[in-house]
Backbone as CSV, one residue per row, in Angstrom:
resi,resn,N_x,N_y,N_z,CA_x,CA_y,CA_z,C_x,C_y,C_z
1,MET,0.826,-1.194,0.000,0.000,0.000,0.000,0.870,1.258,0.000
2,LYS,1.990,1.211,0.718,2.887,2.367,0.780,3.340,2.783,-0.617
3,ASP,3.762,1.806,-1.412,4.235,2.122,-2.761,3.121,2.692,-3.629
4,ALA,1.903,2.179,-3.452,0.761,2.701,-4.213,0.495,4.163,-3.857
5,LEU,0.591,4.501,-2.578,0.404,5.897,-2.160,1.504,6.792,-2.709
6,ILE,2.722,6.271,-2.728,3.846,7.037,-3.273,3.618,7.333,-4.747
7,VAL,3.256,6.316,-5.500,3.035,6.495,-6.945,1.841,7.415,-7.190
8,PHE,0.751,7.219,-6.442,-0.437,8.069,-6.574,-0.087,9.537,-6.347
9,SER,0.598,9.812,-5.236,0.941,11.195,-4.913,1.942,11.763,-5.912
10,ALA,2.956,10.977,-6.256,3.985,11.464,-7.180,3.379,11.805,-8.537
11,LEU,2.555,10.930,-9.074,1.936,11.208,-10.383,1.013,12.417,-10.305
12,SER,0.251,12.514,-9.226,-0.656,13.656,-9.064,0.110,14.974,-9.058
13,PHE,1.183,15.025,-8.267,1.936,16.278,-8.176,2.764,16.543,-9.422
14,LEU,3.198,15.507,-10.078,3.922,15.697,-11.326,3.013,16.342,-12.364
15,PHE,1.803,15.809,-12.510,0.885,16.371,-13.507,0.382,17.750,-13.105
16,TYR,0.091,17.962,-11.824,-0.354,19.281,-11.380,0.775,20.299,-11.540
17,GLY,1.977,19.886,-11.177,3.127,20.784,-11.320,3.354,21.180,-12.764
18,LEU,3.272,20.202,-13.668,3.405,20.519,-15.095,2.257,21.413,-15.567
19,GLY,1.068,21.172,-15.022,-0.086,21.998,-15.375,0.089,23.448,-14.978
20,CYS,0.872,23.696,-13.956,1.136,25.080,-13.553,1.801,25.875,-14.672
21,PHE,2.506,25.182,-15.566,3.186,25.847,-16.681,2.321,25.929,-17.930
22,THR,1.311,25.066,-18.041,0.605,24.930,-19.315,-0.891,25.195,-19.263
23,SER,-1.513,25.078,-18.121,-2.973,25.099,-18.036,-3.530,26.507,-17.835
24,ARG,-4.450,26.879,-18.691,-5.131,28.177,-18.520,-6.006,28.161,-17.272
25,HIS,-6.624,27.006,-17.023,-7.474,26.875,-15.830,-6.655,27.105,-14.562
26,LEU,-5.473,26.475,-14.475,-4.650,26.664,-13.287,-4.143,28.092,-13.169
27,LYS,-3.885,28.720,-14.297,-3.467,30.128,-14.260,-4.556,30.969,-13.588
28,LYS,-5.817,30.722,-13.954,-6.941,31.440,-13.335,-7.078,31.093,-11.855
29,GLU,-6.858,29.838,-11.513,-6.946,29.412,-10.118,-5.888,30.115,-9.265
30,PHE,-4.682,30.239,-9.787,-3.623,30.903,-9.020,-3.936,32.383,-8.831
31,VAL,-4.597,33.011,-9.782,-5.050,34.392,-9.601,-6.077,34.424,-8.468
32,ARG,-7.001,33.479,-8.485,-8.045,33.400,-7.454,-7.436,33.163,-6.079
33,PHE,-6.389,32.353,-6.020,-5.726,32.067,-4.748,-4.888,33.251,-4.258
34,GLY,-4.561,34.187,-5.169,-3.684,35.305,-4.808,-2.209,34.968,-4.956
35,PHE,-1.903,33.947,-5.767,-0.531,33.499,-5.939,-0.108,33.446,-7.404
36,SER,-0.632,34.335,-8.219,-0.303,34.282,-9.646,1.187,34.488,-9.894
37,GLY,1.838,35.298,-9.092,3.271,35.545,-9.262,4.151,34.382,-8.829
38,GLN,3.590,33.456,-8.067,4.355,32.312,-7.575,3.993,31.007,-8.287
39,ARG,3.160,31.067,-9.313,2.671,29.865,-9.991,3.817,28.993,-10.500
40,TRP,4.805,29.574,-11.137,5.920,28.793,-11.692,6.741,28.155,-10.586
41,LEU,7.001,28.907,-9.522,7.765,28.362,-8.404,7.008,27.204,-7.752
42,ILE,5.727,27.380,-7.537,4.923,26.326,-6.921,4.900,25.086,-7.810
43,GLY,4.744,25.286,-9.116,4.778,24.154,-10.039,6.102,23.427,-9.992
44,LEU,7.187,24.167,-9.965,8.517,23.565,-9.896,8.707,22.796,-8.590
45,LEU,8.260,23.367,-7.478,8.370,22.690,-6.188,7.550,21.408,-6.156
46,GLN,6.397,21.428,-6.803,5.574,20.220,-6.846,6.238,19.134,-7.691
47,ILE,6.850,19.515,-8.777,7.575,18.539,-9.605,8.749,17.968,-8.818
48,TRP,9.498,18.820,-8.135,10.627,18.347,-7.316,10.140,17.403,-6.221
49,GLY,9.021,17.757,-5.584,8.463,16.900,-4.543,8.079,15.536,-5.095
50,ALA,7.464,15.533,-6.277,7.069,14.268,-6.919,8.296,13.427,-7.237
51,LEU,9.330,14.065,-7.773,10.563,13.329,-8.072,11.227,12.823,-6.795
52,GLY,11.127,13.599,-5.718,11.652,13.159,-4.435,10.924,11.923,-3.925
53,LEU,9.601,11.889,-4.092,8.840,10.708,-3.671,9.306,9.462,-4.411
54,ILE,9.476,9.584,-5.726,9.925,8.442,-6.525,11.362,8.073,-6.169
55,GLY,12.229,9.067,-6.062,13.616,8.807,-5.688,13.733,8.164,-4.320
56,GLY,12.753,8.429,-3.457,12.745,7.852,-2.128,12.603,6.346,-2.112
57,LEU,12.143,5.782,-3.219,12.068,4.325,-3.293,13.465,3.709,-3.217
58,TRP,14.490,4.461,-3.642,15.877,4.006,-3.604,16.691,4.722,-2.537
59,PHE,16.352,5.989,-2.308,17.067,6.816,-1.333,16.035,7.414,-0.373
60,PRO,15.747,6.742,0.731,14.653,7.154,1.624,14.688,8.608,2.073
61,VAL,15.855,9.192,2.232,15.912,10.585,2.667,15.262,11.509,1.635
62,LEU,15.382,11.184,0.349,14.715,11.979,-0.699,13.200,11.871,-0.581
63,GLY,12.731,10.667,-0.335,11.289,10.464,-0.202,10.721,11.197,0.991
64,LYS,11.413,11.117,2.108,10.960,11.802,3.320,10.919,13.310,3.090
65,ALA,11.950,13.853,2.450,11.993,15.298,2.173,10.894,15.699,1.192
66,GLY,10.726,14.910,0.132,9.681,15.213,-0.843,8.303,15.172,-0.224
67,ALA,8.023,14.126,0.559,6.713,13.987,1.199,6.471,15.106,2.207
68,ALA,7.493,15.445,2.990,7.340,16.520,3.977,7.090,17.860,3.289
69,GLY,7.837,18.127,2.228,7.631,19.377,1.493,6.250,19.462,0.879
70,LEU,5.788,18.375,0.298,4.447,18.373,-0.305,3.368,18.489,0.768
71,ALA,3.571,17.849,1.915,2.603,17.981,3.012,2.515,19.433,3.478
72,LEU,3.660,20.089,3.600,3.652,21.502,4.001,2.959,22.375,2.954
73,MET,3.198,22.074,1.685,2.524,22.835,0.626,1.009,22.647,0.700
74,MET,0.578,21.432,0.985,-0.855,21.169,1.060,-1.474,21.786,2.309
75,LEU,-0.722,21.846,3.393,-1.207,22.549,4.574,-1.405,24.026,4.253
76,ALA,-0.445,24.606,3.540,-0.593,25.998,3.099,-1.787,26.123,2.158
77,GLY,-1.970,25.140,1.289,-3.114,25.156,0.376,-4.446,25.123,1.115
78,ILE,-4.517,24.336,2.183,-5.733,24.294,3.002,-5.999,25.663,3.607
79,LEU,-4.961,26.277,4.145,-5.119,27.602,4.762,-5.559,28.646,3.742
80,VAL,-4.991,28.581,2.531,-5.392,29.514,1.473,-6.857,29.310,1.127
81,ARG,-7.272,28.058,1.010,-8.675,27.769,0.673,-9.623,28.289,1.750
82,PHE,-9.218,28.186,3.023,-10.040,28.762,4.091,-10.070,30.283,3.977
83,LYS,-8.913,30.869,3.691,-8.816,32.324,3.596,-9.724,32.881,2.490
84,ILE,-9.775,32.187,1.347,-10.605,32.688,0.244,-12.030,32.146,0.323
85,ARG,-12.320,31.436,1.410,-13.666,30.939,1.708,-14.184,29.935,0.671
86,ASP,-13.293,29.053,0.228,-13.722,27.958,-0.644,-14.610,27.001,0.135
87,THR,-15.409,26.264,-0.580,-16.283,25.281,0.045,-15.454,24.107,0.576
88,LEU,-16.061,23.323,1.431,-15.404,22.128,1.953,-15.087,21.160,0.808
89,LEU,-15.978,21.062,-0.153,-15.759,20.172,-1.294,-14.512,20.575,-2.085
90,LYS,-14.299,21.872,-2.272,-13.111,22.341,-3.000,-11.845,22.209,-2.155
91,THR,-11.995,22.178,-0.840,-10.852,22.084,0.064,-10.407,20.639,0.275
92,MET,-11.302,19.684,0.103,-11.010,18.286,0.421,-9.817,17.689,-0.331
93,PRO,-9.590,17.988,-1.616,-8.394,17.427,-2.254,-7.096,17.846,-1.538
94,ALA,-7.014,19.091,-1.119,-5.819,19.540,-0.396,-5.683,18.793,0.924
95,VAL,-6.805,18.555,1.595,-6.784,17.800,2.853,-6.304,16.376,2.594
96,LEU,-6.838,15.740,1.551,-6.436,14.370,1.214,-4.938,14.292,0.924
97,TYR,-4.444,15.189,0.094,-3.020,15.166,-0.252,-2.140,15.532,0.940
98,PHE,-2.628,16.397,1.823,-1.883,16.672,3.053,-1.753,15.401,3.882
99,LEU,-2.870,14.703,4.089,-2.855,13.496,4.914,-1.970,12.411,4.303
100,VAL,-2.071,12.211,2.997,-1.266,11.192,2.325,0.219,11.498,2.483
101,ASN,0.606,12.740,2.213,2.027,13.074,2.256,2.560,13.176,3.677
102,ALA,1.727,13.588,4.624,2.152,13.576,6.021,2.393,12.131,6.465
103,TYR,1.497,11.233,6.085,1.685,9.813,6.400,2.990,9.297,5.785
104,LEU,3.201,9.619,4.507,4.422,9.144,3.833,5.675,9.688,4.516
105,ALA,5.644,10.965,4.876,6.820,11.572,5.515,7.104,10.954,6.881
106,LEU,6.053,10.639,7.611,6.237,10.142,8.982,6.477,8.635,9.062
107,PHE,5.858,7.862,8.163,5.845,6.421,8.357,6.347,5.574,7.189
108,ALA,6.456,6.143,6.002,6.729,5.301,4.839,8.207,5.168,4.497
109,TYR,9.020,6.112,4.905,10.427,6.068,4.502,11.323,5.805,5.694
């Protein structure tokens, strides 16, 4: 199950991170979040985190760092969603990814 969570999270963040560079929808979302100027940095950090999760399969310290960084990003994402008064339904993906990556950082590597 641990490996499945790693692959699930890594693929999710890899595609979302790449979407930060290419998606018009995500560009609008980052404006809504108040982070349009940080979109590229956030996308890059998500890609690095995803690569860290995968690299952690061979080098556990990379996985722990990647998972911890992604968990912190998702915690910040939850706070941003509360700040902009998003619905619980829109906030739940950030909560799910926070929980998955916090678990991976604490127990999987």
